[in-house]
Structures are given as structure tokens and as C-alpha cells.
N, C-alpha and C positions, 0 to 999 in steps of 0.2 A: 588420285582417288582417295576418298576418306573412309576409313574402316573403324569399326567399334569391336574391341576384344572384351568379352565378358567371361572371366575365368576367375574362380576363387583361389586357386593355388598360385601364390605370389610368384614363385620362381618360374613357373610355366608361363604365367601371364607376361612377365617381363621378357622372357626369352622370345615369345611370339611377337610381342610389340617391337622388340629390338630388330628381329629378323625382317619384319615387314617394313619398318622404317628404313632399314638399309637398302631395301629393294625399291624405295621411292614412294611408298604409300604414306599418307598422313594417318596416324593412328591415335585414337582415344581408347582408354582402357578403364574398366571398373571391375569390382570384385564380388558384387552381389546383384540379385535380380531387381531389387528396388532401385539401385543406382542406374541399372541398365534402362529401366522404364523411364526414369527421369531424363537420361541422355537421349533416348529415342523420341521423347516428347519435345525436347528442346532443339534437336539437330537433325539434319538429313544425312544419312550414310549410304554409301554405295554397297557396302557389305557388312554384315554382322557375324562375327565368329562367336558362337554361343554355347557355353557349357550348360549341361542340364542340371547337374548337382550343385545348385547355388543356394547360399543362405538367403534368408528373408523372403524371396520370391523364387520359386522353382523355375528353371530355364524353360520348361515346356509351357508354363503359364506366361512367361515373357513372350514366347513365340506366338501363342494364341492371342494375347493382347495386341501385339503388333499387327497381326494379320486381320484384326477386326477393322482397321482403318488404313492399312498399308499393305498392298499386294505386290508392290514393285521391289522393295528393298530385298536384296538377296540375303539369305541366311544359311550359314554353314554351321551345323551342329558339331560340337566337339564333346565327346562323351565316353566315359568308361562303360556305359551301358551298351554292350555289343550284341545283345540278343536280337534276332531278326524282328521280333515283335516290337522292340524299342525303336528300331530303325523305321519300321513301317509307321508307327505312331508319330514319330517326328516328321517324316515326309508327308504323311497325311495331314498333319497340323499346319503345313505350309513351308517347311524347310526346303531349300534347293539342293542341299547335299548333306551327307552325314559321314563324319570321320571318327573312327573309333580310337580311343586311347589304348596303349601308347602309340604315338605316330612320330615319324621323322619330320622335322621342320621343312625339309625339301619337298616332301609330299604335300604338306600343308600349303606351302607357297604355290605349288602347281595347281592345287584346287582353287586357291584364291585367284590366280591368273585366269583359270578357266571360267569361273563364275563372273568375274568382272568383264571379261571379253563377251560373255554371253549376254550380260546385262545391256551392253551397248551394241549388241548385234555386230560385233567386230570379229570377222572370221580370220583376217590376216593379223599377224603380229606387227606388221609394218603399216603405219599411217602415213599417207602422202598428201602433199599439197604442192603441185608443180615440182620444182627441183628440190623441195624440202621433204625430208622423210624422218620418221621417228619409230624406232623399234621398241615396242612395248615390253618385250622380254629382256633385252639387254639394256633398255632405257638409254639408248644412244641416238642422238639427233645428228643428221648429216645433210649437207647441201652438195649435190652432184657427187655423192659418195665420200665427201670429205667431212670427217667428224667435227662437230661443234662442241666446244668446251662449255657446257651448261652446268649450273648448280642444280641441286635437287629440286628446289622450288621452281626454278626456271623450266626444268624438264616437266614438272607437274603441270604448270600453266600451259606449256606448249602441247602436251598430251591432251589435256582437257579441251583446248580450243580445236585441235585437230579432230577429236572425237565428235565435236559438235559443229563441224563445218556447215555453213549455210544459214547460220543464225547467230545473233549476238549473244554473248555470255556476259551476264552482269557481274559486277564486283562481288555482290553478295553470294552469287552462285559459286564463284571461284573460292570464296572464303569457306563455303560449306563443303566443297569437294577437294580442295587442294591444301588448305590450311587446317591446323588442328584447333581445338577449342580455346586456345590461348589468345587468338587474334580476334579483334572486333572489326566492325565495318568502318570504323573511323581511323583504323591504323594506316599509317603512311607506308608500312612495309610492303603492302600489296603493289602499290603504284611504283615503288622503287624496284621491285623484282620484275614487273612487267616492262618498265623502262629499260632495265638492263638487258632483258631478253630481246626487246625490239632493236636495241643498239647492235647486239651480236648478229641478229638476223639480217639487219640492213647491211652490215659489213660483209657478210657472206654472200648475200643475194644481189646486192646493189640496189635494193629497195626494201621497204617495210611492208610485209604481208599482213600485218595486223592493223585493222582499221578501228577507229573510235566511232561508235554509233551514239550520238548525243542522246542521253537519257535512256539508252538501252544497254550499252556495254561494249565489249571487244569482240570483233569478228575476224577470223583469219580467212584470207581469200587469195585472189590472184594479184598480179603486179599492179601497184599503184604508183604512178609517176609523181 
């Protein structure tokens, strides 16, 4: 899943981005409201972590601008404004959650897990497809209970395909949600990671559960002989 961190304090922004990347998320980061609006106009994110006290454009204005045309992207406000009135204003403006500073990174990560699961209407932390399972909390994939050794990118691709079982997922969609802004649609990196993932799944399952839908993308499903 792809996240945008908007925080003007450099050290906190770096700490948040590092923590979330280690947890398997793809993270873009920016330091002011103007850059945030540009990023939101150019890319699709599963979750935005938004500070309110931003230079150039205030965080509340960023939120209101986003909500004029996008009601789906989850927004978690991070702010030193801890008064009830500030929280009410942020939630009324369209935020999904509000976390007051200072906070522990462990709590932040728990809020992110909750919001991203809620976005995909995923109640269980375990995603399953036949004998294949993926734990979204531990980020461990397994076949018949035996752990698969996947890279972070392979885990991200598998998670996204499992979240969207029943429909093909295009390469462009995988770029938007699994890769960061440094990769373009012409990159061979995506195909390399998908090929490596399919090889590992085939070795563990005895078949490849990922199908190519010509002109549509990749779909994970049942056994294909």
C-alpha cells in the first residue's frame, strides 16, 4: 500500500517514513502543503498522514481541497493542536482519524493498520487464497503453514493481489499502490518482481496462482494447470 507523509519537521518526517517502510509500506514524503497538493494531484494514495501546521498551505486547507474531489483516500491528521475543537474541525472536514503530538511510532503504525484495513473492508489480518495465506500484520506469507521467503516488494504485490481477488489488477495500479514515486510504468522492475514472486509461489504450491489477463493485468485465483 502507498502512503503520503506530509510533515514539516524533518526528523519526525524521516522517522515516520522509515518506520512505515520497514513495515512494508511504500512511502512518499513532503514538507509543505503546496508539495502535498501537487503529490495528491499526480498520484493515488491509500492513506495520507497529514500535519496541520504546514508552511505555504495549511494542512486543513490541504484536507478540504482533497475532499472536494476525493472522498475515498483515508486521511490521518497528525497535529500538536490537541483541543477538542481542533479535532472536531479536522474530523468534520473529512479526516478519518486524528492523532495528537507527541505520539509513539508504535501507536501511529497501529492507526495506519486500522485505517488501511478499514479502507479495503478487511476485517481479518490474514488474507487467504486456497492454501496460500498472508498475514497483513506480521507481513508473512505461507503455504500450508510453511513460511515463504519473500522480499518486501514481492510481499507488497502479493498483499495487493489478495486484497483484490476476483478482478485483474493492472501494472499501473500496482505502481500506484506498491511502488513509490521513483518508478514509472515503463520500468522492467515490476515485471522482474512479479516473475520472482510467481516462481516462488509455483515452487511452494505446485502451480502458479497468478494469471495474466491480456490487456487487463494480473489476477490471483485458484489452481491453474
